[in-house]
C-alpha atoms as one frame of an Amber mdcrd trajectory, in Angstrom:
protein
  56.431 189.946 278.520  52.866 190.354 277.328  52.361 192.024 273.809  50.943
 195.417 273.928  48.147 195.960 271.177  48.066 199.452 269.843  44.881 200.645
 268.785  45.066 202.534 265.358  43.604 205.691 265.268  42.086 206.746 261.583
  43.245 209.630 260.067  40.907 212.289 257.987  42.804 211.705 254.729  41.178
 214.697 252.942  41.920 217.020 255.509  45.534 216.127 255.741  45.706 216.051
 251.795  44.183 219.778 251.710  46.595 221.016 254.159  49.802 219.227 252.516
  48.638 220.775 249.145  48.455 224.022 250.573  51.870 223.791 252.251  53.393
 222.308 249.002  51.588 224.657 246.916  53.190 227.790 248.723  56.523 226.091
 248.315  55.870 225.604 244.676  54.957 229.388 244.325  58.277 230.254 245.982
  60.422 227.907 243.485  58.368 229.582 240.642  59.008 232.790 241.497  62.582
 232.081 241.823  62.398 230.523 238.081  60.421 233.495 236.857  63.296 235.867
 238.347  66.039 233.798 236.676  64.325 233.432 233.381  66.514 235.624 230.544
  63.336 236.959 229.322  61.697 239.822 231.112  58.375 238.759 232.076  55.945
 240.657 234.293  55.027 239.619 237.894  52.270 237.325 236.591  54.820 235.079
 234.992  54.915 233.171 238.152  51.596 231.849 237.416  51.523 232.263 233.471
  55.277 231.193 232.601  56.226 228.971 235.558  52.849 228.101 237.004  53.125
 224.462 236.275  55.989 224.144 239.013  53.213 225.045 241.405  50.717 222.808
 240.339  53.308 219.862 240.385  54.180 220.795 243.888  50.786 220.849 245.193
  49.637 217.880 243.384  52.714 216.050 244.406  52.093 217.130 248.398  48.389
 216.530 248.197  48.707 213.023 246.438  51.562 211.852 248.785  49.613 213.040
 252.101  46.449 211.292 250.967  47.783 208.124 249.759  49.868 207.824 253.004
  46.878 208.528 255.093  44.372 206.354 253.024  46.663 203.481 253.155  47.047
 203.813 256.664  43.417 203.996 257.547  42.755 201.074 254.908  45.521 198.859
 256.523  45.003 199.849 259.921  48.741 200.206 260.543  50.992 203.279 260.798
  54.428 202.047 259.453  56.699 202.918 256.661  54.794 201.029 253.977  52.269
 203.920 253.894  55.059 206.554 253.399  56.517 204.185 250.438  52.936 204.376
 248.900  52.661 208.083 249.154  56.141 208.417 247.746  55.377 206.064 244.640
  52.401 208.304 244.022  54.150 211.605 244.553  56.871 210.616 242.320  54.631
 209.538 239.583  53.009 212.767 239.559  56.544 214.502 239.072  57.463 211.788
 236.439  54.220 212.947 234.340  55.785 216.260 233.549  58.014 214.184 231.172
  55.034 212.307 229.508  56.717 208.866 229.416  55.574 205.877 230.866  59.137
 204.985 232.143  59.777 208.128 233.851  56.140 207.771 235.828  57.455 204.311
 236.996  61.328 205.649 237.525  60.154 208.600 239.369  57.575 206.976 241.387
  60.149 203.939 242.561  62.861 206.279 243.209  60.785 208.599 245.360  59.286
 205.556 246.917  62.471 203.930 247.844  63.892 207.259 249.248  61.072 208.092
 251.398  60.099 204.744 252.384  64.012 204.234 253.491  63.827 207.381 255.646
  60.629 206.354 257.129  61.957 202.971 258.060  65.361 204.030 259.438  63.533
 206.520 261.971  63.244 209.658 259.925  66.512 211.348 261.257  69.317 212.336
 259.099  71.701 212.946 262.186  71.313 209.215 263.277  69.499 207.440 265.981
  67.730 209.644 268.545  69.658 209.599 271.937  67.909 209.180 275.102  67.335
 212.343 276.901  67.597 210.732 280.377  71.114 209.846 279.955  73.936 212.705
 280.512  76.083 212.726 277.407  79.180 212.807 279.475  78.587 209.658 281.247
  77.354 208.147 277.989  80.424 208.828 276.276  82.634 207.598 279.310  80.872
 204.614 278.968  81.802 203.943 275.593  85.386 204.853 276.073  85.256 202.235
 278.781  83.446 199.781 276.527  86.069 200.129 273.928  89.332 200.535 275.928
  92.188 198.095 275.100  94.993 197.106 277.770  98.191 199.140 277.072 100.094
 196.267 276.865  98.328 195.369 273.500  98.526 198.830 272.027 102.308 198.618
 272.950 102.720 195.426 271.502 101.090 196.621 267.963 102.434 200.209 267.942
 105.530 200.387 270.164 106.463 203.350 272.632 106.333 206.802 271.448 103.779
 209.562 270.208 102.313 209.842 273.553 102.293 206.173 274.345 104.419 205.028
 276.794 104.445 201.757 279.077 105.310 201.599 282.904 108.961 201.861 283.402
 109.709 204.125 280.362 111.680 206.739 282.132 114.092 204.197 283.453 114.589
 202.648 280.293 114.865 205.915 278.463 117.452 207.303 280.934 119.384 203.903
 280.389 119.028 204.031 276.613 120.433 207.480 276.535 123.287 206.979 278.739
 124.348 203.925 277.204 124.085 205.553 273.312 125.335 209.039 274.388 127.043
 208.871 277.800 124.545 211.410 279.296 123.337 211.018 282.939 119.748 212.182
 282.818 118.524 213.310 286.469 115.558 211.938 287.850 112.461 214.090 287.709
 110.495 214.313 290.733 107.230 216.485 290.935 107.343 219.360 293.137 105.127
 219.382 296.206 102.437 221.885 296.496
């Protein structure tokens, strides 16, 4: 099997950072508006920018720094892998830690967000598990899984015994015999009616 060389396509880090800053800044404005609304002091509508405006700046700076670092590291390394996301997560987490004004917070928040985002990207970026192949019918896939993990009936009967919906071959005859022996009742043989 021949190895396929993937040619890296450089990204415009500044444009992506500006777009990300705008998006996360809008999200920060939304969160700031919620903070302003839930405050106990009655502050006018400009309180979104004056009182809780630091939230907007933090969100915008985190988004822009994340995207710029991720794109710039991908361009410098000429690889598009999860290390880029990890580096971007560290810088964004460090900006979040700057609000606490301590060096351990900067390193801690940076490391925490780097681990979280790097792991998420490394595992494929899916919260619902692996991506299923859209060309395979879901019913056929589940049937294949059932057949692949099916155990012989005798093994199940040896471990669990009969009953609870699990009956081995010849169960009806053994049941009839057991009822006759214990209670003296003849159980008639059930036959399927013909359609």
